[in-house]
C-alpha positions in Angstrom: 172.2 -64.1 -116.7 170.1 -61.1 -117.8 167.2 -62.1 -115.7 169.5 -62.1 -112.7 170.7 -58.6 -113.8 167.2 -57.3 -113.9 166.4 -58.9 -110.5 169.4 -57.4 -108.9 168.9 -54.0 -110.5 165.3 -53.8 -109.2 166.4 -54.9 -105.7 169.1 -52.3 -105.5 166.8 -49.5 -106.8 164.0 -50.6 -104.5 166.3 -50.3 -101.5 168.3 -47.2 -102.4 166.6 -45.3 -105.2 168.9 -43.0 -107.1 170.9 -41.1 -104.5 170.4 -37.4 -104.4 174.1 -36.7 -103.8 175.0 -38.7 -106.9 172.5 -36.8 -109.0 174.0 -33.5 -107.8 177.5 -34.7 -108.7 177.0 -36.4 -112.1 173.4 -36.2 -113.0 171.4 -39.2 -114.2 171.5 -41.3 -117.3 168.2 -39.8 -118.4 169.7 -36.3 -118.1 172.7 -37.3 -120.1 170.5 -38.8 -122.8 168.1 -35.8 -122.6 171.0 -33.4 -123.2 172.0 -35.2 -126.4 168.4 -35.4 -127.6 168.0 -31.6 -126.9 171.2 -30.9 -128.8 170.0 -32.9 -131.9 166.6 -31.3 -131.7 168.2 -27.8 -131.8 170.7 -28.6 -134.5 168.7 -30.9 -136.8 165.0 -29.9 -136.4 165.1 -26.9 -138.7 161.8 -25.0 -139.0 162.8 -24.1 -142.6 162.9 -27.7 -143.6 159.9 -29.6 -145.2 157.8 -32.0 -143.2 159.5 -35.0 -144.8 163.0 -33.6 -144.2 162.2 -33.0 -140.5 160.8 -36.5 -140.3 164.0 -37.9 -141.9 166.1 -35.8 -139.5 164.2 -37.3 -136.6 164.9 -40.8 -137.8 168.6 -40.0 -138.0 168.6 -38.5 -134.6 166.9 -41.6 -133.2 169.6 -43.8 -134.7 172.4 -41.6 -133.3 171.2 -41.4 -129.7 170.0 -44.9 -129.4 173.1 -46.3 -131.2 175.4 -44.3 -128.9 173.5 -45.4 -125.8 173.7 -49.0 -126.9 177.4 -48.8 -127.5 178.2 -47.2 -124.2 176.1 -49.6 -122.3 177.5 -52.6 -124.2 181.0 -51.5 -123.5 180.4 -50.9 -119.8 178.7 -54.3 -119.4 181.5 -56.1 -121.4 184.2 -54.6 -119.2 182.5 -55.0 -115.9 181.5 -58.6 -116.4 185.2 -59.5 -116.5 185.8 -58.1 -113.0 185.1 -59.8 -109.7 181.4 -59.5 -108.8 181.0 -58.1 -112.3 177.3 -58.9 -112.5 176.6 -57.0 -109.3 178.6 -54.0 -110.7 176.5 -54.1 -113.9 173.4 -54.3 -111.7 174.4 -51.1 -109.9 174.4 -49.4 -113.3 171.1 -51.1 -114.2 169.5 -49.8 -111.0 169.6 -46.3 -112.5 167.0 -47.3 -115.1 163.9 -48.3 -113.2 162.1 -45.7 -111.0 160.3 -47.6 -108.3 161.3 -45.4 -105.3 160.9 -42.1 -107.0 157.5 -43.0 -108.5 156.2 -44.0 -105.2 157.5 -40.9 -103.5 156.0 -38.5 -106.1 152.6 -40.2 -106.0 152.5 -40.4 -102.2 153.4 -36.7 -102.1 150.1 -35.9 -103.9 148.1 -37.7 -101.2 150.1 -36.1 -98.4 149.6 -32.6 -100.0 145.8 -33.2 -100.2 145.7 -34.2 -96.5 147.8 -31.3 -95.3 147.1 -28.4 -97.7 143.9 -29.3 -99.4 143.1 -28.9 -103.1 145.7 -26.2 -103.7 148.5 -28.3 -102.3 147.3 -31.3 -104.3 147.3 -29.3 -107.5 150.9 -28.2 -106.9 152.1 -31.7 -106.1 150.3 -33.4 -109.0 151.7 -30.8 -111.4 155.1 -32.4 -110.8 154.0 -35.7 -112.4 151.3 -34.8 -115.0 151.1 -32.3 -117.8 147.4 -31.4 -117.6 146.2 -28.0 -116.4 146.3 -28.2 -112.5 144.1 -25.2 -111.9 141.2 -27.0 -113.6 141.4 -30.0 -111.2 139.2 -30.6 -108.2 140.1 -33.1 -105.5 138.7 -36.1 -107.4 140.4 -35.1 -110.6 143.7 -34.6 -108.7 143.4 -38.1 -107.4 142.6 -39.5 -110.8 145.6 -37.8 -112.3 147.9 -39.2 -109.6 146.6 -42.7 -110.0 146.8 -42.6 -113.8 150.4 -41.4 -113.6 151.1 -44.3 -111.2 149.6 -46.9 -113.5 151.3 -45.6 -116.7 154.6 -45.0 -115.1 154.5 -48.4 -113.3 154.5 -49.8 -116.9 157.0 -47.6 -118.7 159.1 -46.6 -115.7 159.5 -49.9 -113.9 158.2 -52.9 -115.8 159.6 -51.9 -119.2 163.2 -51.2 -118.1 163.2 -54.5 -116.2 161.8 -56.3 -119.2 164.5 -55.0 -121.5 167.2 -55.5 -118.9 166.1 -59.1 -118.6 165.9 -59.7 -122.3 168.9 -57.9 -123.6 171.0 -56.9 -120.6 172.2 -53.4 -119.8 172.3 -52.3 -123.5 168.6 -53.3 -123.8 167.6 -51.5 -120.7 169.6 -48.4 -121.6 168.3 -48.3 -125.2 164.8 -48.5 -123.9 165.4 -45.6 -121.6 166.8 -43.5 -124.4 163.7 -44.2 -126.6 161.3 -43.5 -123.7 163.1 -40.3 -122.9 163.0 -39.2 -126.5 159.2 -39.8 -126.6 158.7 -37.7 -123.5 160.8 -34.8 -125.0 160.0 -34.8 -128.7 157.2 -37.4 -129.2 154.4 -34.8 -129.2 152.0 -33.8 -132.0 153.1 -30.2 -131.7 154.0 -28.0 -134.7 157.7 -28.4 -133.8 157.8 -32.1 -133.1 155.1 -33.8 -135.1 157.6 -34.6 -137.8 160.9 -34.7 -136.0 159.5 -36.8 -133.1 157.5 -39.2 -135.2 160.0 -42.0 -135.2 160.7 -41.8 -131.5 157.0 -41.8 -130.6 156.3 -44.9 -132.9 159.3 -46.8 -131.6 158.3 -46.0 -128.0 154.8 -47.5 -128.6 156.5 -50.6 -129.9 159.0 -51.2 -127.1 156.4 -50.5 -124.4 153.9 -53.0 -125.8 155.1 -56.1 -123.9 155.5 -54.2 -120.6 152.0 -52.7 -120.8 150.5 -56.2 -121.1 152.7 -57.6 -118.4 151.8 -54.6 -116.1 148.1 -55.3 -116.6 148.7 -59.0 -115.6 150.7 -58.0 -112.5 147.8 -55.7 -111.4 145.4 -58.5 -111.9 147.4 -60.9 -109.7 148.2 -58.2 -107.1 144.4 -57.6 -106.7 144.3 -61.1 -105.0 146.4 -59.7 -102.2 144.7 -56.3 -101.6 141.5 -56.3 -99.4 138.5 -55.1 -101.4 140.3 -55.3 -104.8 138.8 -57.4 -107.6 140.9 -59.4 -110.0 137.8 -60.1 -112.1 137.1 -56.4 -112.2 140.6 -55.7 -113.5 140.2 -58.4 -116.3 136.8 -57.0 -117.3 138.1 -53.4 -117.5 141.0 -54.5 -119.6 138.8 -56.3 -122.0 136.2 -53.5 -122.2 138.3 -50.4 -122.0 142.0 -50.8 -122.7 141.7 -50.6 -126.5 139.7 -47.4 -126.2 142.6 -45.5 -124.6 144.4 -42.8 -126.7 147.6 -44.6 -126.1 148.1 -48.2 -127.5 149.8 -49.2 -124.2 148.7 -47.0 -121.3 145.1 -48.3 -121.4 146.3 -51.7 -120.2 147.7 -50.8 -116.8 145.2 -47.9 -116.3 142.2 -50.1 -117.0 143.6 -53.0 -114.9 144.1 -50.7 -111.9 140.8 -48.9 -112.3 138.9 -52.2 -112.6 140.7 -53.8 -109.7 139.9 -50.9 -107.3 136.6 -49.9 -108.6 137.8 -46.5 -109.9 137.2 -44.7 -113.2 140.4 -43.2 -114.6 141.3 -41.2 -117.8 138.3 -39.5 -119.3 138.2 -35.9 -120.6 141.1 -33.6 -119.4 142.6 -30.3 -120.2 146.2 -29.7 -121.6 147.4 -26.2 -122.4 143.9 -24.8 -122.2 142.6 -27.4 -124.7 140.0 -30.0 -123.6 140.9 -33.5 -124.7 138.0 -35.9 -125.0 138.9 -39.5 -123.8 137.0 -42.5 -122.7 137.0 -43.5 -119.0 138.8 -46.6 -117.9 136.7 -48.5 -115.4 133.2 -47.7 -114.2 133.1 -46.4 -110.7 134.3 -43.7 -108.4 134.4 -40.8 -110.8 133.5 -38.1 -108.4 134.4 -39.6 -105.0 138.1 -40.2 -105.1 140.1 -38.9 -102.1 143.7 -39.1 -100.9 143.0 -42.6 -99.4 142.3 -43.9 -102.8 145.7 -42.8 -104.0 147.2 -44.9 -101.2 145.0 -47.9 -102.1 146.4 -47.7 -105.6 149.9 -47.4 -104.2 149.4 -50.5 -102.2 148.3 -52.4 -105.2 151.3 -51.1 -107.2 153.7 -52.1 -104.4 152.5 -55.6 -104.5 152.6 -55.7 -108.3 156.2 -54.5 -108.0 157.1 -57.3 -105.6 155.5 -59.8 -107.9 157.7 -58.5 -110.7 160.8 -58.8 -108.6 159.7 -62.3 -107.5 159.1 -63.4 -111.1 162.6 -62.2 -112.2 164.1 -63.9 -109.2 162.5 -67.2 -110.2 163.7 -66.8 -113.8 167.2 -66.1 -112.4 167.4 -69.3 -110.4 169.1 -71.4 -113.2 172.1 -69.1 -113.2 172.4 -69.3 -109.4 172.5 -73.1 -109.7 
């Protein structure tokens, strides 16, 4: 049943996204979870506490917001499944968890800005989806940043929610989203969050592990359907580069996409005025990327997304029978 739930949730979100009018009225599950995380961070992450005390407070906060999210999602699922068309109703809630439509729109916006407004427009658009210093990016670096964001967010923003929805139903998908939101808010190695966000960051690495590997596999298969893409190049890049990425998970989709399309992604970048050294994923196209390459990456990601939906649809067939 949960595979059917994941399939329906992706289909609904693929067609409708998360309506803007609904966001204005009630917000989004991520904003609700984020408000709770911010409150716990403010109340429990005391600068006067020791490193170990702040670490323990972070573990407690993780238990609270994940536990509360699990309970609310379990309760909603339990109630709705007793109603007519209950699975479809749960899928409507589940559709708020993946971000297929918004990811595509944000990445496409970077290519459009480059075409219409040049580098300055591209910098502004890409600053909406990445944290690196936009003023240090030329056209090729803007394109790399957009494509890297596409690869990483395809994994943790689409495949991972679908995976946990399919495995554990709405509670699994919602709990994953809570963990991932916490990682983005407090899972940084900054003076304030290195201790408090430690548990959230480590748990996020763990729950994203299966989706990152699946994402790499989906990009490999998708490369068979994109003109000029190389499935073999994707496999080679994963084998050679994925484990060199600073993230234990992001290297898989980034390397797969880079190898499939002949790009070089990742590499050195600047955050907050500090240069971060990192290895390139893939071997080609470091200086020549343009807006059209962003659209090539989007084409590959769309096909990979359709493959994911198709896979879940196949897994859901037994319940339909």
